C-alpha positions as CSV (number, residue, x, y, z in Angstrom):
1,M,27.8,-28.6,-62.2
2,G,31.4,-29.5,-61.6
3,D,32.8,-29.1,-58.1
4,R,29.5,-28.2,-56.4
5,Q,30.9,-27.6,-52.9
6,G,34.0,-25.8,-54.2
7,A,31.7,-23.5,-56.3
8,L,29.6,-22.7,-53.2
9,E,32.8,-22.1,-51.1
10,Q,34.2,-19.8,-53.7
11,A,30.9,-17.8,-53.9
12,L,30.6,-17.5,-50.2
13,S,34.3,-16.5,-49.8
14,L,33.8,-13.8,-52.5
15,L,30.6,-12.6,-50.8
16,V,31.9,-12.3,-47.3
17,C,35.0,-10.4,-48.2
18,R,32.9,-7.6,-49.7
19,P,32.7,-4.4,-47.6
20,G,29.4,-4.2,-45.8
21,I,28.7,-7.9,-45.6
22,Q,29.4,-10.0,-42.5
23,L,28.5,-13.7,-42.3
24,L,26.6,-14.4,-39.1
25,R,25.4,-18.0,-39.6
26,L,25.5,-20.7,-42.2
27,S,23.3,-23.8,-42.5
28,S,24.6,-27.2,-43.1
29,L,25.2,-28.2,-46.7
30,Y,22.3,-30.1,-48.4
31,E,22.0,-32.1,-51.5
32,T,18.7,-31.7,-53.4
33,E,17.0,-33.3,-56.3
34,P,16.7,-30.9,-59.2
35,V,13.4,-28.9,-59.4
36,E,12.6,-27.1,-62.6
37,A,16.2,-27.6,-63.7
38,S,18.4,-29.9,-65.8
39,G,21.4,-31.8,-64.6
40,G,22.3,-33.7,-61.4
41,W,21.5,-33.0,-57.8
42,F,22.3,-29.6,-56.4
43,F,24.1,-28.5,-53.3
44,N,22.2,-25.9,-51.2
45,S,22.8,-23.9,-48.1
46,V,21.4,-20.7,-46.5
47,A,23.6,-17.9,-45.1
48,E,22.5,-15.3,-42.7
49,V,24.4,-12.1,-43.2
50,E,24.5,-8.7,-41.7
51,T,24.8,-5.9,-44.2
52,S,25.0,-2.2,-44.6
53,L,24.0,-2.6,-48.2
54,G,20.5,-1.8,-49.3
55,P,18.5,-4.5,-51.1
56,D,19.4,-3.3,-54.6
57,E,23.1,-3.1,-53.7
58,L,23.0,-6.6,-52.1
59,L,21.2,-8.0,-55.2
60,T,23.9,-6.4,-57.5
61,T,26.6,-7.9,-55.3
62,L,25.1,-11.4,-55.5
63,E,24.9,-11.1,-59.3
64,Q,28.6,-9.9,-59.4
65,V,29.6,-12.9,-57.3
66,E,27.7,-15.3,-59.5
67,G,29.5,-13.7,-62.5
68,A,32.9,-14.1,-60.9
69,C,32.1,-17.7,-60.3
70,G,31.4,-18.3,-64.0
71,R,27.7,-17.9,-64.2
72,P,26.6,-16.1,-67.4
73,R,24.2,-13.2,-66.8
74,L,21.7,-14.5,-69.3
75,R,20.7,-18.1,-69.4
76,E,17.7,-20.2,-70.1
77,R,15.3,-20.9,-67.2
78,G,16.1,-24.3,-65.7
79,E,19.5,-24.4,-67.4
80,A,22.3,-26.0,-65.3
81,R,24.5,-23.5,-63.6
82,L,27.7,-23.3,-61.6
83,V,26.2,-21.2,-58.8
84,D,22.9,-19.6,-58.1
85,L,22.6,-17.0,-55.3
86,D,19.2,-15.8,-54.2
87,L,18.1,-13.0,-51.9
88,L,15.5,-14.8,-49.8
89,L,14.8,-12.2,-47.1
90,Y,15.9,-8.7,-46.2
91,G,14.9,-8.5,-42.5
92,S,11.1,-8.3,-42.4
93,R,10.8,-6.1,-45.4
94,I,8.5,-6.8,-48.3
95,I,9.9,-5.5,-51.6
96,A,7.9,-5.8,-54.8
97,E,9.9,-4.3,-57.7
98,P,10.1,-5.6,-61.2
99,H,13.8,-6.6,-60.7
100,L,13.6,-7.7,-57.0
101,Q,10.9,-9.6,-55.0
102,V,11.5,-10.1,-51.3
103,P,10.7,-12.4,-49.7
104,H,11.7,-14.6,-52.6
105,P,8.4,-15.4,-54.4
106,R,8.8,-19.2,-54.4
107,M,10.8,-19.8,-51.2
108,H,7.7,-21.0,-49.2
109,L,7.2,-23.7,-51.9
110,R,10.7,-25.1,-51.9
111,R,12.0,-27.7,-49.5
112,F,15.6,-27.0,-50.6
113,V,15.2,-23.5,-49.3
114,L,13.0,-24.2,-46.2
115,V,15.1,-27.1,-44.8
116,P,18.3,-25.1,-44.4
117,L,16.4,-22.0,-43.4
118,A,14.5,-23.9,-40.7
119,E,17.8,-25.3,-39.5
120,L,19.0,-21.7,-38.8
121,D,15.8,-20.4,-37.4
122,P,12.6,-22.6,-37.3
123,G,10.7,-19.8,-35.6
124,L,11.4,-17.2,-38.3
125,V,8.2,-15.8,-39.7
126,H,7.8,-15.3,-43.4
127,P,7.1,-11.6,-43.7
128,G,4.5,-11.9,-46.5
129,L,2.6,-14.9,-45.2
130,G,2.9,-14.4,-41.5
131,T,3.7,-18.1,-41.0
132,R,6.8,-19.7,-39.3
133,V,9.3,-21.3,-41.6
134,S,8.9,-24.6,-39.7
135,D,5.2,-24.6,-40.3
136,L,5.7,-23.9,-44.0
137,L,8.1,-26.8,-44.2
138,A,5.7,-29.1,-42.3
139,H,3.0,-28.6,-44.9
140,L,5.2,-29.4,-47.9
141,S,5.5,-32.8,-49.5
142,Q,8.6,-34.9,-48.6
143,L,9.6,-34.7,-52.3
144,P,11.8,-33.5,-53.8
145,E,14.3,-35.1,-51.4
146,V,16.7,-32.9,-49.4
147,R,19.5,-34.6,-47.6
148,M,22.2,-33.2,-45.4
149,V,25.8,-33.7,-46.7
150,A,27.8,-31.8,-44.1
151,R,27.3,-29.7,-41.0
152,E,30.4,-27.6,-41.0
153,W,31.4,-27.4,-44.6
154,F,32.6,-23.8,-45.3
155,V,36.3,-23.0,-45.3
156,A,37.1,-19.5,-46.6
157,R,39.6,-19.7,-49.4
158,A,42.8,-17.8,-48.6
159,G,43.6,-15.1,-51.1
160,E,40.1,-14.4,-52.3
161,R,39.7,-10.7,-52.6
162,G,36.3,-9.6,-53.7
163,V,34.6,-9.0,-56.9
164,P,35.4,-6.3,-59.4
């Protein structure tokens, strides 16, 4: 919704200014047909970060950033949103808790996740499936469409200071 790239830039700026989070790599920016959601096409990207935060702390931080960017905590499934941050992987750990599933339980089924993830590391192995990301992507349908918008798109916003 709204300024899609601006919303992602704001979220990423807020995330990387948090103590214990360092941005290592960022994929290109992609535009994707909506899947299981209303509204227009989405912008997607994948960030690799190094963190001293545990998985639960990182999830809480992602939720705080979403809130700071205007996403309500409670919403209907598939409802349009300003920003949606997902914890896809946490190293090679497998986490199965009611509030947190890592690897993300549907990431291997979603082109809009696998395309930018494969850009960063095509040889990355999905910890739960034991399959390379590039192989997972090769076995998915070409739909929904995922198209690159920009290679180097992120410019940290000056003055952003973290999330309360």
